[in-house]
C-alpha positions in Angstrom: 19.0 -99.1 -23.3 16.1 -101.4 -23.4 16.8 -105.1 -22.8 14.7 -108.2 -22.9 14.4 -109.7 -19.5 15.8 -113.3 -19.2 13.3 -115.8 -20.5 15.1 -118.6 -18.6 17.7 -118.9 -15.8 19.6 -122.1 -15.1 20.6 -122.5 -11.4 23.7 -124.4 -10.4 24.3 -124.2 -6.7 24.8 -120.5 -6.0 25.3 -119.7 -9.7 22.5 -118.2 -11.8 23.1 -118.3 -15.6 20.7 -116.2 -17.5 19.7 -117.2 -21.0 20.3 -114.8 -23.9 18.8 -111.3 -23.5 18.5 -109.2 -26.6 19.0 -105.5 -27.0 15.6 -104.0 -27.9 16.7 -100.3 -28.0 20.2 -99.1 -28.0 19.4 -95.8 -26.2 16.3 -95.0 -24.1 15.3 -91.9 -22.2 13.8 -91.6 -18.8 15.2 -91.2 -15.3 14.4 -94.5 -13.5 14.5 -98.2 -14.4 11.2 -99.2 -15.9 10.3 -102.9 -16.0 7.4 -104.1 -18.2 6.3 -107.7 -18.8 9.3 -108.8 -20.8 11.4 -105.7 -21.2 13.6 -103.5 -18.9 14.5 -99.9 -19.7 17.8 -98.6 -18.2 18.3 -94.9 -18.6 21.6 -93.6 -19.9 22.3 -91.8 -16.7 22.3 -95.1 -14.8 24.6 -96.7 -17.3 27.0 -93.7 -17.1 27.1 -94.2 -13.3 28.5 -97.7 -13.9 30.9 -96.5 -16.6 32.6 -94.1 -14.2 33.4 -97.0 -11.9 34.6 -99.2 -14.8 38.0 -99.9 -16.5 38.1 -101.4 -20.0 41.1 -103.6 -20.8 42.2 -103.9 -24.4 44.7 -106.8 -24.9 46.9 -106.0 -27.9 49.2 -108.1 -30.0 50.4 -106.6 -33.3 47.0 -105.4 -34.4 46.7 -102.6 -37.0 47.0 -99.2 -35.4 44.0 -97.8 -37.2 41.9 -100.7 -35.8 43.1 -100.2 -32.3 42.5 -96.5 -32.5 38.9 -97.2 -33.7 38.4 -99.5 -30.6 39.7 -96.8 -28.2 37.7 -94.0 -29.8 34.4 -96.0 -29.2 34.8 -96.6 -25.5 32.8 -94.0 -23.5 34.9 -91.3 -21.9 33.7 -92.1 -18.4 35.7 -95.4 -18.5 39.4 -95.7 -17.7 41.1 -97.5 -20.6 44.0 -99.9 -19.9 45.9 -101.1 -23.0 48.0 -104.2 -22.2 50.3 -104.9 -25.2 52.4 -107.9 -26.1 53.3 -106.5 -29.5 56.7 -107.0 -31.1 59.6 -104.8 -29.9 62.8 -104.5 -31.9 64.1 -102.3 -34.7 60.4 -101.7 -35.5 59.0 -101.1 -32.0 55.2 -101.6 -32.4 54.6 -100.8 -28.7 56.2 -97.4 -29.2 53.9 -96.9 -32.2 50.9 -97.8 -30.1 52.0 -95.4 -27.4 52.4 -92.6 -29.9 48.9 -93.2 -31.3 47.4 -93.2 -27.8 49.3 -90.0 -26.8 47.9 -88.3 -29.9 44.4 -89.6 -29.2 44.5 -88.4 -25.6 45.7 -84.9 -26.7 42.5 -84.4 -28.6 40.1 -86.6 -26.6 41.2 -85.4 -23.1 40.7 -88.7 -21.4 42.7 -91.2 -19.3 44.4 -94.2 -20.9 47.1 -96.4 -19.3 49.4 -98.4 -21.5 51.8 -101.2 -20.5 53.8 -103.9 -22.2 53.6 -107.2 -20.5 57.2 -108.2 -21.2 58.6 -105.1 -19.6 61.2 -106.1 -17.0 59.6 -103.6 -14.6 56.4 -105.6 -14.7 58.2 -108.8 -13.9 60.0 -107.2 -11.0 56.7 -105.8 -9.6 55.1 -109.2 -9.7 58.0 -110.8 -7.8 57.9 -108.0 -5.2 54.1 -108.3 -4.5 54.4 -112.1 -4.2 52.5 -113.2 -7.3 55.1 -115.0 -9.4 52.6 -117.3 -11.1 52.6 -115.2 -14.3 56.4 -115.6 -14.7 58.3 -118.2 -16.8 61.5 -120.0 -15.7 63.6 -117.0 -16.6 61.5 -114.7 -14.4 59.8 -112.9 -17.3 56.0 -112.6 -17.9 54.8 -115.4 -20.1 53.3 -114.7 -23.5 49.6 -115.1 -23.5 46.3 -113.2 -23.5 45.4 -114.5 -20.0 48.5 -113.0 -18.5 47.8 -109.6 -20.2 44.2 -109.7 -18.9 45.3 -110.4 -15.3 47.8 -107.5 -15.5 44.9 -105.3 -16.6 42.6 -106.5 -13.8 45.2 -105.7 -11.2 45.6 -102.2 -12.6 41.8 -101.8 -12.6 41.7 -102.8 -8.9 44.6 -100.4 -8.1 42.6 -97.6 -9.8 39.8 -98.2 -7.3 37.4 -99.4 -10.1 34.4 -101.7 -9.2 34.0 -103.2 -12.7 36.3 -104.4 -15.3 35.5 -105.1 -19.0 37.4 -106.6 -21.9 37.4 -105.6 -25.5 39.5 -107.4 -28.2 41.7 -105.1 -30.2 40.9 -106.5 -33.6 37.3 -105.2 -33.9 36.7 -103.3 -37.1 33.4 -101.8 -36.1 33.7 -99.0 -33.4 29.9 -98.9 -33.1 30.0 -102.5 -31.9 32.6 -101.7 -29.3 30.5 -98.8 -28.0 27.5 -101.1 -27.7 29.5 -103.7 -25.7 30.4 -101.2 -23.0 26.8 -99.9 -22.8 25.6 -103.5 -22.4 28.1 -104.0 -19.6 26.8 -101.0 -17.8 23.1 -101.9 -18.3 23.6 -105.5 -17.1 25.6 -104.5 -14.0 22.8 -102.1 -13.1 20.3 -105.0 -13.3 22.5 -107.4 -11.3 21.3 -108.4 -7.8 24.7 -109.6 -6.7 28.1 -108.0 -6.2 29.6 -111.1 -7.9 28.4 -110.7 -11.5 29.7 -111.3 -15.0 28.4 -110.1 -18.4 29.2 -112.0 -21.6 28.5 -110.7 -25.1 26.7 -112.8 -27.6 27.2 -111.4 -31.1 24.2 -111.0 -33.3 26.2 -112.1 -36.3 29.8 -112.7 -37.3 29.9 -111.7 -41.0 32.2 -113.5 -43.4 32.8 -112.9 -47.1 31.7 -115.9 -49.2 31.8 -115.9 -53.0 32.2 -112.1 -53.1 29.3 -111.2 -50.8 28.7 -111.0 -47.0 27.3 -114.0 -45.2 26.0 -113.3 -41.7 26.7 -116.5 -39.7 25.2 -116.9 -36.3 27.7 -119.1 -34.5 31.4 -119.7 -35.1 32.5 -123.4 -35.3 34.7 -123.2 -32.2 31.9 -121.4 -30.2 29.3 -124.0 -31.0 31.6 -126.9 -29.8 32.7 -125.1 -26.6 29.1 -124.2 -25.7 28.0 -127.7 -26.3 30.5 -129.2 -23.8 30.0 -126.5 -21.2 26.3 -127.3 -21.3 27.1 -131.0 -21.0 29.2 -130.3 -17.9 26.2 -128.5 -16.3 23.8 -131.3 -17.4 26.0 -134.0 -16.0 25.1 -132.7 -12.5 21.6 -131.4 -12.9 20.4 -134.4 -14.9 18.6 -132.2 -17.4 19.9 -131.4 -20.9 20.4 -127.7 -21.4 21.5 -125.1 -24.0 21.8 -122.2 -21.6 25.5 -121.4 -22.2 25.9 -119.6 -25.5 29.0 -117.4 -24.8 31.8 -119.9 -23.9 34.5 -118.2 -26.0 33.3 -114.6 -25.5 36.4 -112.4 -25.5 34.1 -109.4 -24.9 32.9 -109.8 -21.4 33.0 -107.9 -18.0 33.0 -108.7 -14.3 32.7 -107.0 -11.0 36.2 -106.7 -9.4 34.9 -108.6 -6.4 34.3 -111.6 -8.7 37.4 -111.1 -10.9 39.8 -111.2 -8.0 38.6 -114.5 -6.5 38.6 -116.5 -9.8 41.4 -118.8 -10.9 42.4 -118.6 -14.5 43.8 -120.8 -17.3 46.4 -119.5 -19.8 46.1 -118.6 -23.5 42.7 -118.9 -25.1 41.3 -121.1 -22.3 40.8 -118.0 -20.1 37.3 -117.2 -21.3 35.7 -120.7 -21.1 37.5 -121.5 -17.9 36.0 -118.5 -16.2 32.6 -120.2 -16.5 34.1 -123.6 -15.4 35.8 -122.0 -12.4 32.6 -120.3 -11.3 30.9 -123.7 -11.4 33.8 -125.3 -9.5 33.9 -122.7 -6.8 30.2 -121.8 -6.3 28.3 -124.7 -7.8 28.0 -126.5 -4.4 29.9 -129.5 -5.6 33.1 -128.9 -3.6 33.8 -127.0 -0.4 33.9 -123.3 -1.3 36.9 -121.1 -0.6 34.8 -118.0 -0.1 31.5 -118.0 1.8 30.1 -114.6 0.8 29.6 -115.4 -2.9 27.8 -118.5 -1.9 25.4 -116.5 0.1 25.0 -113.5 -2.3 25.0 -115.7 -5.4 27.0 -115.3 -8.7 25.1 -114.0 -11.7 26.1 -114.6 -15.4 24.4 -112.4 -18.0 24.5 -113.2 -21.7 23.4 -110.4 -23.9 23.0 -110.4 -27.7 24.1 -107.3 -29.5 22.5 -105.3 -32.4 25.8 -104.7 -34.1 27.6 -107.6 -35.9 31.1 -108.6 -34.8 33.5 -107.9 -37.7 37.1 -108.9 -36.8 40.3 -110.0 -38.5 40.4 -113.6 -39.6 43.5 -115.3 -38.1 43.4 -118.6 -39.9 42.6 -122.3 -39.2 45.5 -122.8 -36.8 44.2 -120.0 -34.6 40.8 -121.7 -34.4 42.4 -125.1 -33.7 44.4 -123.5 -30.8 41.2 -121.9 -29.4 39.3 -125.2 -29.6 42.1 -127.2 -28.0 42.5 -124.7 -25.1 38.8 -124.5 -24.5 38.1 -128.3 -24.4 41.3 -129.0 -22.5 40.2 -126.5 -19.8 36.8 -128.3 -19.4 38.5 -131.7 -19.4 41.0 -130.7 -16.7 38.3 -129.4 -14.3 38.1 -131.2 -11.0 34.3 -131.5 -11.5 34.4 -132.9 -15.0 33.0 -136.5 -14.9 35.1 -139.3 -16.5 32.4 -140.0 -19.1 32.6 -136.4 -20.3 36.4 -136.5 -20.3 36.2 -139.4 -22.8 33.8 -137.5 -25.0 36.1 -134.5 -25.0 39.0 -136.6 -25.8 37.2 -138.1 -28.8 36.2 -134.6 -30.0 39.8 -133.4 -29.9 41.0 -136.5 -31.7 38.4 -136.0 -34.3 39.9 -132.5 -34.9 43.4 -134.0 -35.0 44.3 -132.4 -31.6 45.8 -133.7 -28.4 44.5 -132.4 -25.0 46.9 -130.1 -23.1 47.8 -132.4 -20.2 48.8 -130.9 -16.8 48.2 -127.3 -18.0 48.8 -124.8 -15.2 46.1 -122.9 -13.4 46.8 -119.3 -12.5 45.5 -118.7 -9.0 43.4 -115.8 -7.9 44.9 -112.4 -7.1 42.7 -111.5 -4.2 45.8 -111.5 -1.9 47.9 -109.1 -4.1 48.3 -105.5 -2.9 47.2 -103.9 -6.2 48.2 -100.3 -5.1 51.7 -101.5 -4.3 51.8 -103.2 -7.7 50.9 -99.9 -9.4 53.4 -97.9 -7.3 56.2 -100.3 -8.3 55.2 -100.0 -12.0 55.5 -96.2 -11.7 58.8 -96.5 -9.9 60.2 -98.8 -12.6 58.8 -96.6 -15.5 56.9 -99.6 -16.7 53.5 -97.9 -17.1 52.5 -95.0 -19.3 49.6 -93.0 -17.8 48.2 -90.6 -20.4 45.8 -87.9 -19.3 45.8 -89.2 -15.8 46.9 -87.5 -12.6 47.6 -89.6 -9.5 
């Protein structure tokens, strides 16, 4: 893969946020990394090295089976796939249908896929026993929410001994785009100079159908607003206006496990923008850090624009409003958010007819959790399905 080198990097304490890098060539030959004036070539062999150390998590909630299957089929075979489902279970058990589809895929593809349902009682019991009850509700059951599913997946990736973890949304209609995302993750991690790194996907276009034809829009409305306020948060400390953050709501992103396990998280759709906020909180040099090593090594955030467009299922205006409310509330609730910016955020939410989510909980990091014990308990309670995988 050939990538543009970052044209600009914003520094915020120990955090380096690279501006958008574009994919110049999806696949490139050669053995070693070649760096020219503005382009870097990463050979496929180096990307595959990273993929062998990577787990890809697919959070699922009642998506169409054919779409999920397309996503799974596009992920390189070197990666471990972890499907974390919160689909409906009842007379029509969608999770069973998902498992059946995965089993058939594995039969032909000969690869490893783990599948788990986040509401399984065995999962709740395992979290209690490893001393990480923060994902449980008052009844002792895993809460609904994408964030909870992602954290389950990250713990499983850690238990599998993986060094990297990536996320792909299950509603992507273009398998080729999914394949590109994973290749981008591998290329960026190979370029990273820190063991604490994150890669966030910036879609080339998000096509929509307008008046019977395709319109290739560049930015979604929610993304534009979230990015604007994340940049305002940075500018409030640096004193210089910036537009460096362009991936505030990116569901497609990846992290090194060493970074993922020390971050705190916000629930629901706030998880993606709050990852950036929490990196600024912990490693921006504003407050006393909990971890010294990332401050010394630095934290890198890559933002890479794809060649493939992002074509996904439209979920309606309410879904967009929920995303916006969660994102702006997460920024507003940050310990480093200045009062003047909080007022701006409140006005923005009121303009959209929304109320900020007051006192929203923060899910603490899972660095202290024994991930291998967690996996052993899931196996003991028959709460995980490990297709094509031998322990």
